[in-house]
C-alpha positions in Angstrom: 20.5 14.7 9.7 17.2 13.9 7.4 17.1 12.6 4.4 18.0 14.6 1.6 14.9 13.8 -0.9 11.5 11.2 -1.0 12.6 8.2 -3.4 9.9 6.2 -5.3 11.1 2.9 -6.3 8.5 2.3 -8.7 7.0 2.5 -12.4 3.4 2.6 -11.5 1.5 5.9 -12.3 -1.0 4.7 -9.5 1.9 5.7 -7.0 3.5 8.2 -8.7 -0.5 10.0 -8.9 -1.2 8.8 -5.3 2.0 11.0 -4.0 1.2 13.9 -5.7 -2.3 14.2 -4.1 -0.6 13.8 -1.0 0.9 16.9 -1.3 5.1 15.1 -1.4 7.3 15.9 -3.4 9.5 13.0 -4.7 11.5 12.2 -7.7 11.3 8.0 -9.7 13.6 5.8 -9.5 12.3 2.6 -10.8 14.1 -0.9 -8.7 15.4 -3.6 -11.1 14.4 -6.5 -8.6 13.0 -9.7 -9.7 9.9 -9.9 -7.6 9.3 -12.6 -5.1 5.6 -14.4 -6.3 6.4 -17.7 -4.7 2.4 -19.1 -4.2 2.9 -20.9 -1.2 3.6 -17.0 1.2 1.0 -15.1 2.9 -0.5 -12.1 1.3 1.0 -10.0 3.5 4.7 -11.9 3.5 4.8 -11.5 -0.1 4.1 -7.8 -0.4 6.3 -6.6 2.7 8.9 -8.5 0.6 9.0 -7.3 -2.7 7.8 -3.6 -1.1 11.4 -4.5 0.9 13.5 -5.7 -1.9 12.2 -2.6 -4.6 13.1 0.0 -1.2 16.4 -1.8 -0.8 17.2 -2.4 -3.7 17.3 2.0 -5.1 18.3 2.7 -1.6 21.8 1.1 -1.5 22.6 3.2 -4.5 20.9 6.4 -3.4 21.9 5.9 0.9 21.2 9.9 1.7 18.0 9.7 0.1 14.3 7.9 1.8 13.3 5.4 -0.7 9.4 4.2 -1.0 9.4 0.5 -2.1 5.3 -1.1 -2.6 3.6 -3.7 -3.5 -0.1 -4.9 -3.3 -1.3 -8.1 -4.0 -5.2 -9.9 -4.4 -6.3 -12.9 -2.4 -8.8 -14.9 -2.1 -9.4 -17.1 0.8 -5.5 -17.1 0.8 -5.2 -17.9 -3.0 -2.8 -15.0 -4.1 -3.3 -13.8 -7.5 -0.4 -11.2 -9.1 -0.7 -9.7 -12.7 -2.3 -11.8 -15.4 0.6 -13.4 -17.2 -1.5 -12.4 -20.6 -5.9 -11.8 -21.3 -7.1 -15.3 -21.0 -5.4 -15.7 -17.5 -7.0 -12.4 -16.6 -10.1 -13.2 -17.7 -10.2 -16.5 -15.6 -8.9 -14.3 -12.4 -12.5 -12.4 -13.0 -14.1 -14.9 -13.1 -12.7 -16.7 -9.7 -13.5 -13.1 -8.4 -16.4 -13.0 -9.3 -19.9 -12.2 -6.9 -17.2 -12.8 -3.5 -15.5 -11.0 -1.0 -11.8 -11.1 -1.1 -8.5 -8.6 0.3 -6.0 -6.3 -1.7 -3.2 -6.2 0.0 -0.1 -3.2 -0.1 3.0 -3.3 1.5 5.2 0.0 2.0 9.4 0.0 2.7 11.0 2.8 3.6 14.7 2.8 3.5 17.0 5.6 4.3 20.5 3.7 4.5 22.6 6.5 5.8 20.5 7.1 8.6 20.0 3.7 9.0 16.1 3.7 8.8 13.7 0.9 7.9 10.0 0.4 8.5 8.0 -1.9 6.6 3.9 -1.9 7.4 1.2 -3.3 5.3 -2.5 -2.6 4.9 -5.8 -4.9 4.5 -9.1 -3.7 2.5 -11.7 -5.4 1.1 -13.3 -5.7 -2.1 -16.4 -7.5 -3.2 -17.0 -8.1 -7.1 -20.9 -8.1 -8.8 -21.9 -11.1 -10.7 -19.5 -10.8 -13.4 -20.6 -12.2 -16.9 -18.6 -13.1 -19.7 -19.8 -9.7 -21.8 -19.1 -7.7 -18.7 -15.7 -8.9 -18.7 -14.9 -8.4 -21.9 -16.5 -5.1 -21.9 -14.4 -4.3 -18.4 -10.9 -5.5 -20.4 -11.6 -3.3 -23.3 -11.8 -0.6 -21.0 -8.4 -1.5 -19.0 -5.1 -3.0 -19.6 -5.5 -6.1 -16.9 -2.1 -7.2 -17.9 -0.6 -4.5 -15.5 -2.9 -4.8 -12.4 -2.8 -7.6 -9.6 -5.9 -9.5 -10.1 -6.5 -8.2 -13.3 -8.3 -5.0 -12.1 -8.1 -1.3 -10.8 -10.0 0.2 -8.7 -9.4 3.7 -10.6 -10.8 2.6 -13.7 -13.9 1.6 -14.7 -14.4 -0.1 -11.3 -18.2 0.4 -11.5 -18.7 -2.4 -14.2 -17.6 -4.8 -12.2 -17.0 -3.6 -8.2 -20.4 -3.7 -5.9 -19.2 -2.6 -2.4 -15.8 -2.0 -0.8 -14.0 -1.9 3.2 -11.3 -0.6 3.9 -8.6 2.4 2.0 -9.8 2.9 -0.9 -5.9 4.2 -1.8 -4.7 1.1 -0.1 -7.0 -0.6 -3.2 -5.6 1.3 -5.4 -1.7 0.2 -4.5 -0.9 2.9 -1.4 -2.1 2.8 1.8 -1.3 6.9 1.8 -3.4 7.4 5.5 -0.1 4.5 6.5 2.3 6.3 4.6 1.5 9.8 6.2 1.4 9.1 9.9 4.9 7.2 9.3 6.3 10.3 7.2 4.8 12.8 10.5 6.0 10.3 13.3 9.8 10.3 12.0 9.5 14.0 11.0 10.3 13.4 7.7 8.3 16.5 5.3 9.0 16.4 2.0 5.6 18.4 0.9 6.1 20.8 -2.0 6.0 24.0 -1.4 
């Protein structure tokens, strides 16, 4: 017995792109959940909690599918930077991250209800920002919508303006630790590769 399909429980265009790049066949069913953004949580706990919330919300409705929930956050010295509420907060986030190394945490929860299958894992990558002037931040935000991104930035768009260097998985920073995901699918014999 195997799950009959792979479902991504996310509306993120970046996650859809990365799954497609992996060659996987999947459908999208957006999880309708209230994300856990309690500021006192450790970043790895926060992303794992949210990935599990999303995966289980959809998996309960589609028990024969393998459901993938995911979440990403940015952290500087333990302080979590979620999605900004407005452009002013987005600007403040980039000012704080300016000229700093910070961490990007992404988690994946895989749930297959009828197979009683539950696996969750996360990855951490490091990002170093350039020194960001107000005019540079303004230029960046004129090219990139910061409001749907943790930390008010995305690695995949206009990153040459703000990013000095990275350590670790680029895809993890983008929002999905694809290397870890491929290992898990392989290990459990889940083959969702498109023909």
